[in-house]
N, C-alpha and C positions, 0 to 999 in steps of 0.2 A: 645614326640616329632613331632610324624608325626602324632597323632589327632588335634596340634594345628596349624600347618602349616595345615591339612586338612579344618580347620570350615577358618583360614583366609582365604582363597581362595575360600570359599563359599561366605563367604560375601562377598568377591572382584565381584562373581561375579553378588550375589549379586544386591545387588547393578548397578554397570552396565548393568542390565535388567533394573533396575527403571530412569534410565537419557533417559532421550527424546531429541533430534537433536530441534534444533532449530530453530519455523518454519518460512518458508520464507515468503515472500509479494503475496499475489493472484495477482499483480498487473503485473510483471514482468513480468506473459503472455502476457501482454496485449502490443503492439507498439504501443503507444504512441506518441502524441506530444504536447510538456508542453514549450506555450509561455503566456512570463508577455508580455504586451502592453510598458509598461514602467518601471524602472528602481526602483516607488514608485508608481502602483496601484494595485488599492487594490482584480483586480480580477485576476486572469490564464484560460491563454483559455487551453481547453483541447480537442482535437484531434487524429483522427485517425492517425498516423504514416506514413499508405501507405493504399494506394485504395485499398478497400474491407474489410478496418482492421476493430476486434470486436472493438467498446466500452465497459468500466464497467455500468452496470445500474444505474440507478439515486440515487436509496439505496445503491450498492458500493461506488459512489462516496461521502456521509454525511459520509461513517463510519472510526474508527479509523484506520485502514490499509493502507486503502488511503489517511489519512493525515500523516501516519510512511512511505511512499509514495511517496510520496510532500517533507517532508519534508528529505530524503533521496538525491533526486534528485533535489528539487532545494532550501529548507531550508527554504522554506515556510511551514506553516499546515491549512490547510481547517478551516475557519473562520467558526463554525456553527450558529451563535446568525443573520448570513443573509445567506440568500436564492441562487441556486444553479438556475441559466439561465441556458435552453435547448436552442441551436441555430440549428436552422431546426427545425423537426416536430417531437414530443412526444411520439411518436411508432418507430420513427425510429430520431433519434436524429443525424446532421452533426457534433457534438461536446457540449462543458458545458462551459460554464462562470463560474468558483469558486470561489466563493471568499475564501481573502489566507489573513491572519499575517504574516508578513514577518519580523524579526529583526533587 
């Protein structure tokens, strides 16, 4: 009886060690201001939420993680079939106009 209990607890401990915590979106670390110019606009403005706040890199804007972040915040997702426009210079962007699809 004691060995069966020991085996059961060992199996539970092994399964718990294999479990992983859900990965949080990397974009929560950014302070972003998301603006949709009109309810039917095909683009969403992504700008820093505070002065001197960091912006995601252009590659991050096109990622699935950013699309999930947008869906959580606005209900829209990134439209990867269209190009994202950089506002300001490419080296130091002031923001992005991101193409979106909204339900």
